[in-house]
C-alpha positions as CSV (number, residue, x, y, z in Angstrom):
1,X,-51.9,76.4,75.6
2,X,-48.5,76.5,74.8
3,X,-47.6,73.4,76.2
4,X,-49.9,71.2,74.3
5,X,-48.3,72.8,71.5
6,X,-44.9,72.9,72.4
7,X,-45.7,68.9,73.1
8,X,-47.2,68.1,69.5
9,X,-44.1,70.2,67.6
10,X,-41.8,67.8,69.4
11,X,-44.1,65.1,68.4
12,X,-44.3,65.7,65.1
13,X,-40.1,66.7,65.0
14,X,-39.5,63.0,66.6
15,X,-41.9,61.7,64.1
16,X,-40.1,63.0,60.9
17,X,-36.9,62.1,62.4
18,X,-37.9,58.8,62.5
19,X,-39.0,58.8,58.8
20,X,-35.9,60.6,57.5
21,X,-34.1,58.2,59.3
22,X,-36.0,55.1,57.8
23,X,-36.0,56.6,54.6
24,X,-31.8,56.9,54.7
25,X,-31.8,53.4,56.1
26,X,-33.8,52.3,52.9
27,X,-31.5,54.3,50.7
28,X,-28.5,52.8,51.7
29,X,-30.0,49.1,51.3
30,X,-31.3,49.8,47.9
31,X,-27.6,50.8,47.0
32,X,-26.5,47.8,48.8
33,X,-28.7,45.6,46.8
34,X,-27.7,47.3,43.9
35,X,-24.2,46.7,44.4
36,X,-24.8,43.4,44.7
37,X,-26.4,42.8,41.9
38,X,-24.0,44.6,39.6
39,X,-21.2,42.3,41.3
40,X,-23.4,39.4,40.6
41,X,-23.9,40.7,37.1
42,X,-19.9,40.6,37.1
43,X,-19.8,37.4,38.1
44,X,-22.6,36.0,35.5
45,X,-20.4,37.7,32.4
46,X,-17.0,35.9,33.9
47,X,-18.4,32.9,33.8
48,X,-20.2,33.0,30.8
49,X,-16.9,34.1,29.0
50,X,-15.4,31.0,30.7
51,X,-17.7,28.7,29.5
52,X,-17.5,29.7,26.4
53,X,-13.7,29.3,26.4
54,X,-14.5,25.9,27.3
55,X,-16.4,25.2,24.3
56,X,-13.9,26.2,22.3
57,X,-11.3,24.0,24.0
58,X,-14.1,21.2,23.9
59,X,-14.4,21.9,20.0
60,X,-10.4,21.8,19.0
61,X,-10.3,18.8,21.3
62,X,-13.3,17.1,19.5
63,X,-11.4,17.7,16.4
64,X,-8.2,16.5,16.9
65,X,-9.9,13.4,18.4
66,X,-11.2,13.4,15.2
67,X,-8.3,13.3,13.2
68,X,-6.4,10.7,15.5
69,X,-9.1,8.9,14.7
70,X,-9.1,8.8,11.3
71,X,-5.0,8.5,11.4
72,X,-5.9,5.3,13.4
73,X,-8.1,4.0,10.9
74,X,-5.8,4.8,8.4
75,X,-3.0,3.1,9.7
76,X,-5.3,0.1,10.4
77,X,-6.1,-0.4,6.8
78,X,-2.5,-0.4,5.9
79,X,-1.9,-3.0,8.4
80,X,-4.6,-5.2,7.5
81,X,-3.2,-4.7,3.7
82,X,0.5,-6.2,4.7
83,X,1.5,-9.0,6.4
84,X,3.6,-6.8,8.8
85,X,5.4,-3.4,8.4
86,X,8.9,-4.5,7.0
87,X,7.1,-6.4,4.3
88,X,6.6,-3.1,2.9
89,X,9.7,-2.8,1.8
90,X,9.7,-5.5,-0.1
91,X,6.7,-5.4,-2.3
92,X,7.5,-4.9,-6.1
93,X,4.3,-2.7,-5.9
94,X,5.7,0.8,-4.2
95,X,2.9,2.8,-3.5
96,X,3.8,6.7,-3.3
97,X,1.7,8.7,-1.1
98,X,-1.6,9.0,-1.9
99,X,-4.5,9.9,-0.2
100,X,-6.3,7.6,2.2
101,X,-9.2,5.1,1.0
102,X,-12.2,6.2,1.0
103,X,-14.5,5.5,3.6
104,X,-17.9,3.5,2.8
105,X,-20.5,2.8,4.9
106,X,-20.8,-1.0,5.9
107,X,-23.7,-2.9,6.8
108,X,-22.2,-3.7,10.0
109,X,-21.1,-0.5,12.1
110,X,-18.8,-2.6,14.2
111,X,-16.4,-2.9,10.8
112,X,-14.8,-0.1,9.5
113,X,-14.8,-0.1,5.8
114,X,-12.3,1.1,2.8
115,X,-12.7,1.0,-0.8
116,X,-9.4,1.5,-2.9
117,X,-8.0,0.1,-6.1
118,X,-6.1,1.2,-9.1
119,X,-5.5,1.3,-13.3
120,X,-2.8,0.2,-15.0
121,X,-3.0,0.5,-19.2
122,X,0.0,0.2,-21.3
123,X,0.8,0.1,-25.0
124,X,3.6,-2.3,-26.3
125,X,5.3,-1.2,-29.6
126,X,6.8,-4.5,-30.3
127,X,9.4,-5.2,-33.6
128,X,9.5,-9.7,-33.1
129,X,11.6,-10.2,-36.5
130,X,8.2,-10.1,-38.7
131,X,7.8,-6.0,-38.8
132,X,6.1,-3.8,-35.9
133,X,3.0,-4.1,-33.9
134,X,1.3,-2.0,-31.2
135,X,-0.6,-4.1,-28.7
136,X,-2.8,-2.6,-25.7
137,X,-2.4,-4.4,-22.5
138,X,-3.6,-4.3,-18.9
139,X,0.0,-4.2,-17.2
140,X,0.3,-7.8,-15.6
141,X,3.3,-6.7,-13.6
142,X,0.3,-5.1,-11.2
143,X,-3.0,-5.5,-13.3
144,X,-6.3,-3.3,-12.7
145,X,-8.1,-4.1,-9.6
146,X,-10.5,-2.9,-7.3
147,X,-10.7,-4.1,-3.1
148,X,-12.7,-3.8,-0.1
149,X,-10.5,-3.8,3.6
150,X,-12.7,-4.1,6.8
151,X,-10.9,-3.4,10.3
152,X,-12.7,-4.2,13.3
153,X,-10.7,-3.3,16.8
154,X,-11.7,-6.1,18.9
155,X,-9.4,-4.8,22.0
156,X,-5.7,-2.6,22.5
157,X,-4.3,-6.3,21.6
158,X,-6.4,-8.2,19.3
159,X,-7.5,-6.6,15.5
160,X,-9.9,-8.2,12.8
161,X,-9.3,-7.8,9.4
162,X,-11.0,-8.8,5.8
163,X,-10.1,-8.1,2.5
164,X,-12.0,-8.8,-0.9
165,X,-9.9,-7.9,-3.9
166,X,-10.8,-8.8,-7.7
167,X,-8.5,-8.4,-10.6
168,X,-10.7,-7.0,-13.5
169,X,-8.8,-6.3,-16.4
170,X,-8.9,-6.3,-20.2
171,X,-6.4,-7.8,-22.5
172,X,-4.0,-8.3,-19.8
173,X,-0.2,-8.5,-21.4
174,X,0.4,-12.0,-19.9
175,X,-2.3,-13.3,-22.5
176,X,-1.7,-10.9,-25.2
177,X,0.1,-12.2,-28.1
178,X,1.0,-12.1,-31.7
179,X,-2.6,-14.0,-32.9
180,X,-4.2,-13.1,-30.0
181,X,-3.9,-9.6,-29.9
182,X,-7.8,-9.3,-27.5
183,X,-8.0,-11.8,-25.6
184,X,-11.1,-10.1,-24.0
185,X,-11.7,-9.7,-20.1
186,X,-9.8,-11.6,-16.9
187,X,-11.7,-11.4,-13.6
188,X,-10.1,-13.3,-10.8
189,X,-10.6,-12.8,-7.2
190,X,-7.3,-12.1,-5.9
191,X,-8.2,-12.3,-2.1
192,X,-10.9,-13.3,0.0
193,X,-9.4,-13.5,3.3
194,X,-9.9,-13.0,7.0
195,X,-7.2,-12.1,9.6
196,X,-6.6,-11.9,13.6
197,X,-3.4,-9.8,14.3
198,X,-1.8,-9.5,17.7
199,X,0.7,-6.9,18.8
200,X,2.3,-9.5,20.8
201,X,1.7,-12.9,19.0
202,X,1.7,-12.0,15.1
203,X,-0.9,-12.8,12.7
204,X,-3.2,-15.4,11.4
205,X,-4.7,-15.2,8.0
206,X,-7.0,-17.8,6.5
207,X,-8.9,-17.8,2.9
208,X,-7.1,-16.6,-0.7
209,X,-4.4,-14.3,-0.4
210,X,-0.7,-13.9,-0.9
211,X,1.4,-17.1,0.1
212,X,3.9,-16.8,2.7
213,X,6.7,-17.0,0.0
214,X,5.3,-14.8,-2.7
215,X,7.1,-11.5,-3.1
216,X,10.2,-13.2,-1.4
217,X,12.2,-12.8,-5.0
218,X,10.7,-9.2,-5.7
219,X,12.4,-6.8,-2.7
220,X,12.9,-3.8,-4.7
221,X,13.3,0.2,-3.4
222,X,14.1,1.4,-6.8
223,X,10.8,3.0,-7.7
224,X,10.8,1.4,-11.2
225,X,9.4,-1.8,-10.6
226,X,5.8,-1.0,-12.0
227,X,7.6,-1.9,-15.2
228,X,11.2,-3.0,-14.6
229,X,11.6,-5.7,-12.0
230,X,12.7,-9.4,-11.5
231,X,9.6,-11.1,-13.4
232,X,10.8,-9.1,-16.6
233,X,8.1,-10.8,-19.0
234,X,5.3,-9.5,-17.0
235,X,4.8,-6.6,-19.3
236,X,5.0,-8.7,-22.2
237,X,4.5,-12.2,-21.3
238,X,1.8,-13.6,-23.9
239,X,4.3,-12.7,-26.8
240,X,5.6,-15.6,-29.0
241,X,9.4,-15.9,-30.3
242,X,9.5,-15.8,-33.8
243,X,12.0,-18.6,-35.5
244,X,14.0,-17.5,-38.4
245,X,11.7,-19.0,-41.1
246,X,9.3,-16.6,-40.0
247,X,7.1,-19.0,-38.1
248,X,5.7,-18.6,-34.1
249,X,7.3,-21.2,-32.2
250,X,5.0,-21.0,-29.5
251,X,7.3,-20.3,-27.0
252,X,6.0,-17.5,-24.9
253,X,8.2,-15.0,-22.6
254,X,6.6,-16.2,-19.8
255,X,7.7,-20.0,-20.7
256,X,11.6,-18.2,-21.0
257,X,11.5,-15.5,-18.1
258,X,10.5,-16.0,-14.3
259,X,11.8,-15.3,-11.0
260,X,10.5,-18.4,-9.0
261,X,8.6,-15.8,-6.8
262,X,7.3,-18.4,-4.2
263,X,3.6,-19.9,-4.8
264,X,2.0,-16.3,-5.8
265,X,-1.6,-16.2,-4.6
266,X,-3.3,-19.3,-3.3
267,X,-5.9,-20.2,-0.8
268,X,-4.2,-20.8,2.2
269,X,-3.4,-20.6,6.1
270,X,-0.8,-18.6,6.6
271,X,0.9,-17.2,9.9
272,X,3.3,-14.1,10.3
273,X,5.6,-13.8,13.1
274,X,5.9,-10.3,15.2
275,X,8.7,-8.4,13.8
276,X,12.1,-8.4,15.9
277,X,15.2,-6.0,15.0
278,X,13.3,-5.7,11.2
279,X,13.1,-9.4,10.6
280,X,9.7,-11.5,10.5
281,X,9.0,-14.8,9.2
282,X,6.1,-16.3,7.5
283,X,4.7,-19.9,6.5
284,X,1.5,-20.9,4.8
285,X,-0.3,-24.3,4.1
286,X,-1.7,-23.8,0.7
287,X,-3.8,-25.7,-1.4
288,X,-2.8,-29.0,-3.3
289,X,-1.1,-29.9,-0.3
290,X,1.4,-27.1,-0.5
291,X,3.8,-25.1,1.8
292,X,5.9,-22.6,2.2
293,X,8.1,-20.3,4.2
294,X,9.2,-17.2,3.8
295,X,11.5,-14.5,6.0
296,X,11.5,-11.0,5.5
297,X,13.7,-7.8,6.6
298,X,13.3,-4.1,6.3
299,X,15.5,-1.6,7.7
300,X,17.1,1.8,7.6
301,X,20.7,3.6,9.0
302,X,23.8,5.0,8.2
303,X,22.2,6.6,5.1
304,X,20.9,3.7,3.5
305,X,17.3,1.7,3.5
306,X,17.3,-1.6,2.9
307,X,14.9,-4.6,2.1
308,X,15.6,-8.6,1.8
309,X,13.9,-11.7,1.7
310,X,14.0,-15.2,0.9
311,X,11.4,-18.1,0.3
312,X,11.4,-21.6,0.2
313,X,8.3,-23.6,-1.7
314,X,6.9,-27.1,-2.2
315,X,4.9,-26.1,-5.5
316,X,4.5,-30.1,-6.3
317,X,4.8,-29.9,-9.7
318,X,5.3,-32.6,-11.9
319,X,9.0,-34.0,-12.3
320,X,9.9,-31.2,-9.7
321,X,11.3,-31.0,-6.2
322,X,11.5,-27.4,-3.9
323,X,11.8,-24.2,-5.1
324,X,13.9,-21.5,-4.0
325,X,14.0,-17.7,-4.2
326,X,16.0,-14.9,-2.7
327,X,16.2,-11.3,-3.5
328,X,18.0,-8.0,-1.4
329,X,17.6,-4.1,-2.2
330,X,19.8,-1.4,-0.9
331,X,19.0,2.8,-1.4
332,X,21.5,5.2,-0.6
333,X,19.1,7.9,0.5
334,X,21.2,11.0,0.0
335,X,22.0,10.5,-3.9
336,X,19.1,8.4,-4.8
337,X,21.1,5.5,-6.1
338,X,20.2,2.1,-5.9
339,X,20.9,-1.6,-6.5
340,X,18.6,-4.8,-6.4
341,X,19.2,-8.3,-6.9
342,X,17.1,-11.4,-7.3
343,X,17.7,-15.2,-7.9
344,X,15.4,-18.2,-8.1
345,X,15.7,-22.0,-8.6
346,X,13.4,-25.0,-9.2
347,X,14.7,-28.4,-8.7
348,X,13.8,-30.9,-11.1
349,X,14.1,-34.7,-10.7
350,X,14.9,-36.0,-14.8
351,X,16.2,-32.6,-16.4
352,X,18.5,-29.9,-15.4
353,X,17.6,-27.6,-12.6
354,X,15.8,-24.1,-13.9
355,X,17.4,-20.9,-12.1
356,X,17.3,-17.3,-12.9
357,X,19.6,-14.0,-11.9
358,X,18.7,-10.6,-12.2
359,X,20.5,-7.6,-11.4
360,X,19.6,-3.6,-11.6
361,X,20.9,-0.1,-10.9
362,X,18.9,2.8,-10.3
363,X,18.7,6.2,-9.8
364,X,16.0,7.8,-7.6
365,X,15.5,11.7,-8.0
366,X,13.7,14.6,-7.2
367,X,13.8,16.5,-10.7
368,X,10.3,17.8,-10.1
369,X,7.6,19.0,-7.2
370,X,5.2,16.8,-9.2
371,X,7.1,13.8,-7.5
372,X,10.2,11.6,-7.4
373,X,11.6,10.7,-11.0
374,X,12.8,7.0,-10.9
375,X,15.8,5.6,-13.5
376,X,17.2,1.7,-14.1
377,X,18.7,-0.4,-16.1
378,X,18.6,-4.0,-15.7
379,X,19.8,-7.4,-17.1
380,X,18.4,-10.8,-16.5
381,X,19.3,-14.6,-17.5
382,X,17.2,-17.6,-17.3
383,X,18.3,-20.9,-17.8
384,X,16.5,-24.2,-18.6
385,X,13.1,-22.5,-18.1
386,X,11.3,-23.3,-21.1
387,X,12.8,-26.7,-22.1
388,X,16.2,-27.9,-20.5
389,X,19.3,-26.4,-22.2
390,X,17.4,-23.4,-23.4
391,X,18.9,-20.0,-22.1
392,X,17.1,-17.1,-22.6
393,X,18.4,-13.3,-21.8
394,X,17.2,-9.4,-21.2
395,X,18.2,-6.4,-21.4
396,X,16.0,-3.3,-20.2
397,X,15.9,0.8,-19.2
398,X,13.2,2.4,-17.9
399,X,12.2,5.7,-16.5
400,X,9.1,6.3,-14.1
401,X,7.8,9.8,-13.1
402,X,4.7,10.2,-10.2
403,X,2.7,12.8,-9.8
404,X,1.6,13.0,-6.3
405,X,-1.5,14.8,-6.5
406,X,-3.2,12.7,-9.0
407,X,-1.7,9.2,-7.9
408,X,-0.4,8.7,-10.8
409,X,2.7,6.8,-12.3
410,X,3.6,7.2,-15.8
411,X,6.7,5.0,-17.0
412,X,8.5,4.4,-20.2
413,X,10.7,1.6,-20.7
414,X,12.6,-0.5,-23.9
415,X,13.4,-4.1,-23.3
416,X,15.2,-6.8,-25.5
417,X,14.6,-10.4,-25.2
418,X,16.7,-13.3,-26.7
419,X,16.4,-16.8,-26.5
420,X,19.2,-19.5,-27.6
421,X,17.5,-22.8,-27.9
422,X,19.1,-25.9,-26.4
423,X,18.7,-27.7,-30.0
424,X,20.1,-24.8,-32.4
425,X,16.9,-23.4,-33.4
426,X,17.5,-19.9,-34.5
427,X,15.2,-17.4,-33.0
428,X,15.0,-13.8,-33.7
429,X,15.0,-11.0,-30.8
430,X,12.2,-9.6,-29.6
431,X,12.2,-5.8,-28.9
432,X,9.7,-4.7,-27.2
433,X,9.0,-0.5,-26.0
434,X,6.4,0.6,-23.3
435,X,4.3,3.2,-22.4
436,X,2.1,3.0,-19.4
437,X,0.5,4.7,-16.9
438,X,-1.4,3.6,-13.4
439,X,-3.9,5.5,-11.6
440,X,-4.5,4.4,-7.7
441,X,-7.7,5.5,-6.0
C-alpha cells in the first residue's frame, strides 16, 4: 500500500512544481510586458513633447513668413509709386514714416491692391494793398487726393504695377483769387498708369502720370517743401497783383513765379533706366508731340545726404523752344543744416528768355518726441515770366512740424511777393501768411 501512496505523492509534488514554475514564468512575462508598456509610454510622451515643440516652431516660422510677406508687399507698393528708389530723394513731397497703406480686397486675387491718399488744407491771410482778407484753400503744392495701387509679381525678375489716382480738392490755391474766393471743387485724374518693372532692365510706364522731366526742379531734403519750395506761387497762385490805383491787374502769382519743372503730369510712354552709382535716366514721349528727359541722382556719405536732378523738355508752346531746369539739395545729417538750389529757363523765339532762380537755407531738428521740426528761409527771382521785362522776387520763411503717430504735418509760412513791371506800372506787394495741415492715410 505504501508504494502507490508514495508514487501518488511524488506525482502530486511534480505537478505542483510544474504549476509553480509556470506561475513564476507568467509573472516574469507579465513584468516584462508591463516594463515594455511603460517604456513605450515614455517614448510616446517624448514624441508628443517633440511634436508640440515642432508645432510651436512651425507657428513661429509662419508668423515670421507673414511679416516678411507684408514687408515685401509694402516695398513693392512703394516701388510702384516711384520711378525708382533714388527719385525718392528728389521728390518735393517728402513723406515721413507712416503706417503702411491699407490692403484692399481686389476683384482679382492675383493683384495686391492698396489704398492711400491725403488731405491738405490751409488758410491764407493776405494783404494786397487793399486791406487784409482770409482765404480757405486746398494747398496746390500737394493737393488732396486718393490713390489705388496694384502690384503683381510675374516672376523674380518682373513686377507689374498699376496706379489710379484722383485729385479731389475744394477751392484749390492756384484758383482762389480776390474776385473768386470759392472757385469750387476740382477733380482731376492725376494717374491712370500701367508699369512693368525689371530688376535688370529698368521700368516702362504707359498712361497718365509723371513725365520724365517732372520734379527735376524740386530736389529738396529740407522737409519744409510742403509749403516752402522752388515753385513759390503754388500756395497762393491764384491771387492777383493790385496796382497803386487800387485796381486788380489780372496778373496772378502763377503768371510771374514758376520753376519750369518739366512737363508736369501728362499722358505718356516713359522709360526709367536701372540705377547705377545713384544715377538713373528717364525719358518720355508725351501727348501733343512733346518729349522730355530727366537725370536723377541720390546718395549719402561722409555725414551728408544729397539729391540732384536735371530736366530737358520740348513743351511745344507758342513762340517758345526748349525748356531746361535743374536742382540740388544737400543735408548735413548730424546738424540738420541743409541747402537747396533750383533754376529753370524757357527759351523764347521773339522775346527774352524767361528764367527763375531759387535758394533755400534750412535746419532740420528733433525738438520733440512727436517728430522732426523743420525751419527754412528762401529767396526766389523770376524774370520775363508774365511779360518781357517783368521781374518778380519773393522772400519767405516757414516751419513744419511733423506728428509721426498721426501721419500729420502742421505748417506755418510768411511770404512777400513783389513784381516790377517792364512798363514801369507801380504795384503793391502781396503779403501772405499761411497756416495749414496735411494728413496722410
